[in-house]
C-alpha positions as CSV (number, residue, x, y, z in Angstrom):
1,M,-11.7,-174.4,5.8
2,P,-13.2,-171.1,7.0
3,L,-15.0,-168.8,4.5
4,R,-13.0,-165.9,3.2
5,G,-13.5,-162.7,1.1
6,K,-16.8,-162.3,-0.7
7,H,-18.1,-165.7,0.4
8,L,-17.8,-164.7,4.1
9,V,-19.4,-161.3,3.3
10,W,-22.3,-163.1,1.6
11,A,-22.7,-165.5,4.5
12,I,-22.9,-162.6,6.9
13,T,-25.4,-160.9,4.6
14,A,-27.5,-164.0,4.5
15,C,-27.6,-164.0,8.3
16,C,-28.5,-160.3,8.5
17,C,-31.2,-160.8,5.9
18,Q,-32.6,-163.7,8.0
19,G,-32.9,-161.3,10.9
20,F,-34.8,-158.7,8.9
21,L,-37.0,-161.4,7.3
22,L,-38.0,-162.3,10.9
23,L,-38.6,-158.6,11.7
24,G,-40.8,-158.2,8.6
25,Y,-42.8,-161.3,9.2
26,D,-43.4,-160.4,12.9
27,Q,-44.5,-156.9,12.0
28,G,-46.9,-158.1,9.3
29,V,-48.4,-161.3,10.9
30,M,-50.8,-159.5,13.2
31,S,-52.2,-157.1,10.6
32,G,-54.4,-159.8,9.1
33,I,-55.4,-161.2,12.5
34,I,-56.1,-158.3,14.8
35,G,-59.2,-156.2,14.0
36,A,-61.0,-158.7,11.9
37,N,-64.2,-160.7,12.6
38,N,-62.3,-164.0,12.8
39,Q,-61.3,-166.7,15.3
40,S,-58.7,-164.5,17.1
41,G,-61.5,-161.9,17.5
42,K,-63.7,-164.5,19.2
43,D,-60.8,-165.8,21.4
44,F,-59.6,-162.4,22.6
45,G,-62.8,-160.3,22.6
46,N,-62.2,-158.4,19.3
47,P,-59.1,-156.3,20.4
48,D,-58.7,-152.9,18.7
49,P,-56.2,-152.8,15.7
50,T,-54.0,-150.4,17.6
51,T,-53.3,-153.0,20.2
52,Q,-50.7,-154.1,17.6
53,G,-48.8,-151.1,18.9
54,T,-47.7,-153.1,22.0
55,I,-44.9,-154.6,19.8
56,D,-43.5,-151.1,19.2
57,I,-43.2,-150.6,23.0
58,G,-41.3,-153.9,23.2
59,C,-39.0,-152.9,20.2
60,A,-38.3,-149.6,22.0
61,V,-37.4,-151.4,25.2
62,G,-35.1,-153.7,23.2
63,S,-33.4,-150.8,21.6
64,L,-32.8,-149.1,24.9
65,I,-31.3,-152.2,26.3
66,T,-29.0,-152.3,23.3
67,F,-28.1,-148.7,23.9
68,F,-26.9,-149.3,27.4
69,W,-25.4,-152.7,27.2
70,G,-25.1,-153.6,23.5
71,E,-21.6,-152.1,23.1
72,S,-20.2,-154.2,25.9
73,I,-22.0,-157.4,24.9
74,G,-21.1,-157.2,21.2
75,R,-22.9,-157.3,17.9
76,K,-22.9,-161.1,17.4
77,R,-24.1,-161.9,20.9
78,M,-26.8,-159.2,20.8
79,I,-28.2,-160.8,17.6
80,M,-28.1,-164.3,19.2
81,A,-30.0,-162.8,22.2
82,G,-32.5,-161.3,19.8
83,A,-33.2,-164.6,18.1
84,A,-33.5,-166.4,21.5
85,T,-35.9,-163.7,22.8
86,M,-38.0,-164.1,19.7
87,L,-38.3,-167.8,20.2
88,V,-39.5,-167.2,23.8
89,G,-41.9,-164.5,22.7
90,T,-43.3,-166.7,19.9
91,A,-43.9,-169.6,22.3
92,I,-45.8,-167.2,24.6
93,L,-47.9,-165.9,21.7
94,T,-48.7,-169.2,20.2
95,S,-49.9,-170.6,23.5
96,S,-52.0,-167.5,24.4
97,T,-55.4,-168.1,26.0
98,T,-55.9,-164.5,27.3
99,L,-55.5,-161.0,26.0
100,A,-53.0,-160.3,28.7
101,Q,-50.8,-163.2,27.6
102,L,-51.0,-162.0,24.0
103,Y,-49.8,-158.6,25.1
104,V,-46.9,-160.1,27.0
105,G,-45.9,-162.2,24.0
106,R,-46.0,-159.2,21.7
107,I,-43.8,-157.2,24.1
108,V,-41.3,-160.0,24.4
109,T,-41.1,-160.5,20.6
110,G,-40.8,-156.7,20.4
111,I,-37.8,-156.7,22.7
112,G,-36.1,-159.4,20.5
113,N,-36.9,-157.3,17.4
114,G,-35.4,-154.3,19.2
115,F,-32.1,-156.2,19.8
116,N,-32.0,-157.3,16.1
117,S,-33.0,-154.0,14.5
118,S,-30.4,-152.1,16.5
119,S,-27.5,-154.6,16.1
120,I,-27.9,-156.2,12.6
121,P,-27.3,-153.0,10.5
122,V,-24.2,-152.3,12.6
123,Y,-22.9,-155.8,12.2
124,Q,-23.5,-155.7,8.5
125,S,-21.9,-152.3,8.0
126,E,-18.8,-153.3,10.0
127,T,-18.2,-156.4,7.9
128,C,-18.5,-155.2,4.3
129,G,-16.6,-152.7,2.1
130,G,-17.7,-149.2,1.3
131,L,-18.4,-149.9,-2.4
132,V,-21.1,-152.5,-1.6
133,R,-22.2,-151.6,1.9
134,G,-25.2,-149.6,0.7
135,A,-26.6,-152.4,-1.4
136,L,-26.0,-155.1,1.2
137,V,-27.7,-153.2,4.0
138,C,-30.5,-152.2,1.7
139,L,-31.0,-155.8,0.9
140,N,-32.1,-156.2,4.6
141,S,-35.0,-153.8,3.9
142,T,-36.0,-155.7,0.8
143,V,-36.1,-158.9,2.8
144,T,-38.2,-157.2,5.5
145,I,-40.9,-156.6,2.9
146,I,-40.6,-160.2,1.7
147,G,-41.3,-161.2,5.3
148,L,-44.3,-158.9,5.3
149,V,-45.7,-160.3,2.1
150,I,-45.3,-163.9,3.4
151,A,-47.1,-163.0,6.6
152,Y,-49.9,-161.1,4.9
153,W,-50.8,-163.8,2.4
154,L,-50.4,-166.6,5.0
155,D,-52.9,-164.7,7.2
156,Y,-55.2,-164.3,4.3
157,G,-55.1,-168.0,3.3
158,M,-55.5,-169.1,7.0
159,S,-58.6,-166.8,7.3
160,Y,-60.6,-169.5,5.5
161,V,-59.6,-172.1,8.2
162,N,-61.8,-172.6,11.2
163,G,-60.5,-173.0,14.8
164,P,-57.5,-171.6,16.7
165,A,-55.1,-172.8,14.0
166,Q,-56.3,-169.8,12.0
167,W,-54.1,-167.5,14.1
168,R,-51.8,-169.9,16.0
169,L,-50.1,-171.3,12.9
170,P,-49.2,-167.9,11.3
171,I,-47.9,-166.6,14.7
172,G,-45.9,-169.8,15.5
173,F,-44.4,-170.0,12.1
174,Q,-42.0,-167.2,12.8
175,A,-40.1,-169.5,15.2
176,V,-38.6,-171.1,12.1
177,F,-37.0,-167.8,11.1
178,A,-35.8,-167.1,14.6
179,L,-34.2,-170.6,15.0
180,C,-32.4,-170.2,11.6
181,L,-31.1,-166.8,12.6
182,F,-29.7,-168.2,15.9
183,L,-27.9,-171.1,14.1
184,Q,-26.5,-168.8,11.4
185,V,-25.0,-166.1,13.6
186,M,-23.6,-168.7,16.0
187,V,-20.9,-169.9,13.4
188,L,-20.0,-166.4,12.0
189,P,-17.1,-164.2,13.3
190,D,-17.8,-161.1,15.4
191,S,-17.4,-157.6,14.0
192,P,-13.7,-156.9,13.5
193,R,-14.1,-153.3,14.4
194,W,-15.9,-154.2,17.7
195,C,-13.0,-156.6,18.5
196,M,-10.4,-153.9,18.0
197,A,-12.3,-151.4,20.1
198,H,-12.4,-153.9,23.0
199,G,-8.8,-154.9,23.3
200,R,-8.9,-157.8,20.8
201,A,-6.9,-156.1,18.1
202,E,-5.2,-159.3,16.9
203,E,-8.5,-161.1,16.5
204,G,-10.1,-158.1,14.8
205,A,-7.2,-157.7,12.3
206,R,-7.4,-161.5,11.6
207,I,-11.2,-161.2,10.8
208,L,-10.5,-158.1,8.7
209,A,-7.9,-160.1,6.7
210,Q,-10.5,-162.9,6.2
211,L,-13.1,-160.3,5.0
212,E,-10.5,-158.7,2.7
213,D,-9.3,-162.2,1.5
214,R,-5.7,-161.4,2.6
215,D,-3.3,-163.9,4.0
216,S,-1.9,-161.6,6.6
217,P,-3.4,-158.9,9.0
218,D,-0.3,-156.8,8.1
219,H,-1.3,-156.4,4.4
220,P,-1.6,-152.7,3.5
221,D,-5.3,-153.1,2.6
222,V,-6.0,-154.3,6.2
223,R,-3.8,-151.7,7.9
224,E,-5.5,-148.8,6.1
225,L,-8.9,-149.9,7.5
226,L,-7.5,-149.4,11.0
227,Q,-7.2,-145.6,10.7
228,G,-9.7,-143.0,11.8
229,G,-10.3,-139.2,12.1
230,P,-12.1,-136.4,13.9
231,L,-15.4,-137.3,15.6
232,G,-18.3,-134.8,15.9
233,N,-20.4,-137.5,17.7
234,F,-23.3,-135.3,18.8
235,R,-23.9,-134.3,15.2
236,R,-23.8,-137.9,14.1
237,I,-26.3,-139.0,16.8
238,C,-28.7,-136.2,15.7
239,L,-28.5,-137.4,12.1
240,C,-29.2,-141.0,13.3
241,I,-32.3,-139.9,15.2
242,G,-33.4,-137.4,12.5
243,V,-33.5,-139.8,9.6
244,N,-35.6,-142.3,11.6
245,V,-38.1,-139.7,12.8
246,M,-38.4,-138.5,9.2
247,Q,-39.1,-142.0,8.0
248,Q,-42.0,-142.5,10.3
249,F,-43.5,-139.1,9.5
250,T,-43.4,-139.8,5.8
251,G,-46.9,-141.3,6.4
252,H,-45.9,-144.8,5.4
253,I,-47.7,-146.2,8.4
254,L,-50.8,-144.7,7.0
255,T,-50.8,-146.4,3.7
256,H,-48.8,-149.5,3.2
257,S,-49.4,-153.0,4.4
258,L,-46.3,-153.0,6.5
259,S,-48.6,-151.1,8.9
260,Y,-51.4,-152.6,10.8
261,L,-53.7,-149.9,9.4
262,A,-53.8,-150.6,5.7
263,P,-57.2,-152.3,5.8
264,V,-58.5,-149.5,8.0
265,V,-57.3,-146.9,5.6
266,Y,-58.8,-148.6,2.5
267,Q,-62.0,-149.4,4.3
268,N,-62.7,-146.2,6.3
269,T,-61.0,-143.5,4.3
270,M,-61.6,-144.8,0.8
271,G,-65.0,-146.5,1.4
272,L,-63.9,-150.0,0.1
273,S,-65.2,-153.3,1.5
274,R,-63.3,-155.3,4.1
275,N,-62.4,-158.2,1.8
276,L,-61.4,-155.8,-1.0
277,S,-59.4,-153.8,1.5
278,L,-57.5,-156.9,2.6
279,I,-56.7,-158.0,-1.0
280,L,-55.6,-154.5,-1.8
281,G,-53.4,-154.4,1.3
282,G,-51.8,-157.6,0.1
283,F,-51.1,-156.3,-3.4
284,T,-49.8,-153.0,-1.8
285,A,-47.3,-155.2,0.0
286,V,-46.3,-156.8,-3.3
287,T,-45.8,-153.4,-4.9
288,Y,-43.7,-152.3,-2.0
289,M,-41.6,-155.5,-2.2
290,V,-40.9,-154.9,-5.9
291,A,-40.0,-151.3,-5.3
292,S,-37.6,-152.3,-2.4
293,F,-35.3,-154.0,-5.0
294,I,-34.6,-150.7,-6.7
295,P,-32.1,-149.4,-4.1
296,L,-29.9,-152.5,-4.6
297,W,-28.8,-150.9,-7.9
298,T,-29.1,-147.3,-7.1
299,V,-27.9,-146.6,-3.5
300,D,-24.2,-147.1,-4.3
301,R,-24.5,-145.4,-7.7
302,Y,-26.5,-142.3,-6.9
303,G,-25.9,-142.0,-3.1
304,R,-28.0,-141.8,0.0
305,R,-29.0,-138.1,-0.3
306,A,-30.3,-138.3,-3.8
307,L,-32.6,-141.3,-2.9
308,L,-33.9,-139.6,0.2
309,M,-34.7,-136.4,-1.6
310,T,-36.3,-138.1,-4.6
311,S,-38.3,-140.3,-2.2
312,A,-39.6,-137.4,-0.1
313,T,-40.6,-135.4,-3.2
314,G,-42.5,-138.3,-4.7
315,L,-44.3,-139.1,-1.4
316,S,-45.4,-135.5,-1.0
317,V,-46.8,-135.3,-4.5
318,C,-48.6,-138.6,-4.0
319,F,-50.3,-137.3,-0.9
320,I,-51.3,-134.1,-2.5
321,I,-52.9,-135.8,-5.5
322,A,-54.6,-138.4,-3.2
323,S,-56.0,-135.5,-1.0
324,I,-57.4,-133.8,-4.1
325,L,-59.0,-137.0,-5.4
326,L,-60.5,-137.9,-2.0
327,S,-61.9,-134.4,-1.5
328,I,-64.0,-135.0,-4.6
329,G,-65.8,-137.8,-2.8
330,T,-66.8,-140.0,-5.8
331,K,-66.1,-143.7,-6.2
332,G,-63.9,-143.1,-9.2
333,A,-61.9,-140.5,-7.3
334,A,-61.4,-143.1,-4.5
335,Y,-60.0,-145.6,-6.9
336,G,-57.7,-142.9,-8.3
337,A,-56.5,-142.2,-4.7
338,T,-55.9,-146.0,-4.3
339,A,-53.7,-145.8,-7.4
340,M,-51.7,-143.1,-5.6
341,V,-51.2,-145.4,-2.7
342,F,-49.5,-147.9,-5.0
343,I,-47.3,-145.2,-6.5
344,F,-46.5,-144.1,-3.0
345,Q,-45.0,-147.5,-2.3
346,I,-42.5,-147.1,-5.2
347,F,-41.2,-143.8,-4.0
348,L,-41.1,-145.1,-0.4
349,G,-39.2,-148.2,-1.5
350,I,-36.4,-146.3,-3.3
351,G,-35.4,-144.1,-0.4
352,F,-37.2,-143.8,3.0
353,L,-37.6,-147.5,3.4
354,P,-33.9,-148.6,3.3
355,I,-31.8,-145.5,4.1
356,P,-32.9,-145.0,7.7
357,W,-31.6,-148.5,8.5
358,L,-28.4,-148.0,6.6
359,Y,-27.4,-144.4,7.5
360,P,-27.1,-144.6,11.3
361,A,-24.9,-147.7,11.0
362,E,-22.4,-145.9,8.7
363,I,-22.4,-142.3,9.8
364,T,-21.4,-143.1,13.4
365,T,-17.8,-143.9,14.6
366,T,-16.9,-147.3,15.9
367,R,-17.1,-146.3,19.6
368,I,-20.7,-145.0,19.4
369,R,-22.0,-147.1,16.4
370,A,-24.0,-149.5,18.6
371,R,-25.4,-146.7,20.7
372,G,-26.2,-144.6,17.6
373,S,-28.0,-147.4,15.9
374,A,-29.8,-148.3,19.1
375,I,-31.0,-144.8,20.0
376,S,-32.1,-144.2,16.4
377,S,-34.0,-147.5,16.5
378,F,-35.6,-146.4,19.8
379,F,-36.9,-143.2,18.3
380,N,-38.0,-145.1,15.2
381,W,-40.2,-147.5,17.2
382,M,-41.6,-144.8,19.5
383,C,-42.6,-142.8,16.4
384,V,-44.2,-145.9,15.0
385,F,-46.2,-146.3,18.2
386,A,-47.2,-142.6,18.2
387,V,-48.3,-142.6,14.5
388,V,-50.2,-145.9,14.9
389,E,-52.0,-144.6,18.0
390,M,-52.8,-141.2,16.4
391,T,-53.9,-142.3,12.9
392,P,-57.2,-144.0,13.6
393,P,-58.7,-141.1,15.6
394,A,-57.2,-138.7,13.0
395,I,-58.9,-140.6,10.2
396,A,-62.2,-140.6,12.2
397,N,-62.1,-136.9,12.7
398,I,-60.6,-135.3,9.6
399,S,-60.6,-138.2,7.1
400,W,-58.6,-137.6,4.0
401,R,-57.2,-134.4,5.4
402,V,-54.7,-136.5,7.2
403,F,-52.9,-136.9,3.9
404,I,-52.3,-133.1,3.7
405,I,-50.4,-133.2,7.0
406,F,-48.0,-135.9,5.7
407,A,-47.6,-134.1,2.3
408,I,-46.3,-131.1,4.3
409,F,-43.9,-133.3,6.3
410,N,-42.4,-134.9,3.2
411,A,-41.9,-131.5,1.6
412,L,-39.9,-130.4,4.6
413,W,-37.6,-133.4,4.6
414,V,-36.1,-132.4,1.2
415,P,-34.3,-129.2,2.3
416,L,-33.3,-130.8,5.6
417,V,-31.6,-133.7,3.8
418,Y,-29.9,-131.3,1.4
419,V,-28.5,-129.0,4.1
420,F,-27.5,-131.4,6.9
421,F,-26.9,-134.9,5.6
422,P,-23.5,-135.6,4.1
423,E,-23.1,-138.2,1.4
424,T,-21.5,-141.5,2.5
425,K,-21.6,-143.4,-0.8
426,G,-18.5,-145.5,-1.4
427,L,-16.7,-144.4,1.7
428,E,-15.1,-146.9,4.1
429,L,-16.2,-146.5,7.7
430,E,-12.8,-145.1,8.6
431,D,-13.2,-142.4,5.8
432,I,-16.5,-141.4,7.5
433,D,-14.5,-140.5,10.6
434,H,-13.3,-137.5,8.6
435,I,-16.7,-136.5,7.2
436,F,-17.2,-133.3,9.4
437,E,-13.7,-131.9,9.2
438,K,-14.9,-128.8,7.4
439,G,-16.9,-127.7,10.4
440,G,-19.6,-125.1,10.6
441,I,-23.3,-125.4,11.3
442,T,-23.9,-128.0,8.6
443,G,-20.5,-129.7,9.0
444,G,-19.5,-128.6,5.5
445,V,-22.5,-130.2,3.8
446,W,-24.0,-127.0,2.5
447,S,-20.8,-125.8,0.9
448,S,-19.8,-129.2,-0.6
449,P,-21.1,-130.2,-4.1
450,G,-23.4,-133.1,-3.7
451,G,-22.9,-133.1,0.1
452,I,-19.6,-134.9,-0.4
453,T,-17.4,-133.5,2.4
454,V,-14.6,-136.2,2.2
455,Q,-13.1,-138.3,-0.5
456,R,-12.6,-142.0,-0.4
457,R,-9.0,-142.8,0.4
458,R,-9.0,-146.3,-1.0
459,T,-10.7,-146.9,-4.4
460,S,-11.3,-150.0,-6.4
461,Q,-8.8,-148.5,-8.9
462,D,-6.2,-148.3,-6.2
463,V,-6.6,-152.0,-5.4
464,E,-6.4,-152.9,-9.1
465,D,-3.3,-150.8,-9.5
466,V,-1.6,-152.7,-6.6
467,R,-2.6,-156.0,-8.1
468,E,-1.3,-155.0,-11.6
469,K,2.0,-153.9,-10.0
470,E,2.3,-157.2,-8.1
471,K,1.5,-159.1,-11.3
472,G,4.1,-157.1,-13.2
473,V,6.7,-157.8,-10.6
474,D,5.9,-161.5,-10.8
475,E,6.2,-161.4,-14.6
476,V,9.6,-159.6,-14.4
477,R,10.8,-162.3,-11.9
478,I,9.7,-165.0,-14.3
479,D,11.6,-163.4,-17.2
480,V,14.7,-162.9,-15.1
481,D,14.6,-166.6,-14.0
482,S,14.1,-167.7,-17.6
483,K,17.2,-165.7,-18.8
484,D,19.3,-167.1,-15.9
485,E,18.4,-170.6,-16.9
486,Q,19.4,-169.9,-20.5
């Protein structure tokens, strides 16, 4: 018997989380290997930490491929292609004997990550309801950090092992996640909205009925999900790109262990030892992981805009305080700045970690959703590459003053979100088709309280009312039947 209703939604969520667990692990596994005086350094001639940026090029390429062909291939098959590509890339990496082969392996795994990071949020958003979509997609970001933590501490534990297994085992271990992802997505249905947009309306309606736990595709709850509204696609694409560019210029690459530069920042900017820097990087990741659970309870309660603006404000304040402390130049001040890095993770985790993955997948219409998510992912990865390449020389030349730059960026994001980003909390994807009907430069966001430009057409209360009416009708029928029998 096929899964239905919430059980099917959770099965899809588990699959999507598997993909982001793989993404997080792959992003984090090299941070404890590259740039250290260890076995991989001996085997590959001590490559620079910024060589990790080769994966970002691969991710950008994968996102571009998804942009051009992802819509025709479909969400499910793109995820399967991503998992298969990751398996190939992992095999190349694990068997590497030269730096050139290592680069090729990182680019191939990057392409697989590009497929997944562009397609999974779209697949997730198109298969869950508006009231829980935020929490479920944000769960992907939480699992990403869990992957990072696993990778970071496995790297740290394996650093005490001699021989090539010190780096081959952590790199090869990600094949387990990739294989699980491939097997999971293979047995799940495709996106119903993709099916309906590609001449498979009957199949799409049937899958929607499964997701809604309805017996018939003709049920009113299913039919209402097939309606749409005005587009404004250029504005939507700009928001997709904007939120991802903003994410990378919050400065999170500079400070948390998701990046490849956490040990560099702790060691060179704050004057801490390499071993202490690695340990702090690991605990920074744990703090980040804990903070990433917060949006699961807040994103569908307070909305996307509130979390983004709160996050940006907190990040800016953290950078300002850290800059002041580091300018003092004492050991105690450096430890105080380190504390600010930990607080930074909390503010990052509640807003600018999950929302940039969620927002592009829900603000776009069905026809451009795959391309919108792909182009935003492309800009995300290119910005990661740019920041990763710029940060080490910036730290070398202006040291702690780099923090001031990111403090200014974060302060700028607050008014931008307030003026241009509409609230999507609780809306079905078809409701979001109507979100720019008010028009104007801001699409009605500036003039709408809370940035709410459209109301949800179908609410949980509506569904409960229908069920109560159906229950009442059944009770009346029972009473009538009983009287007839008497």
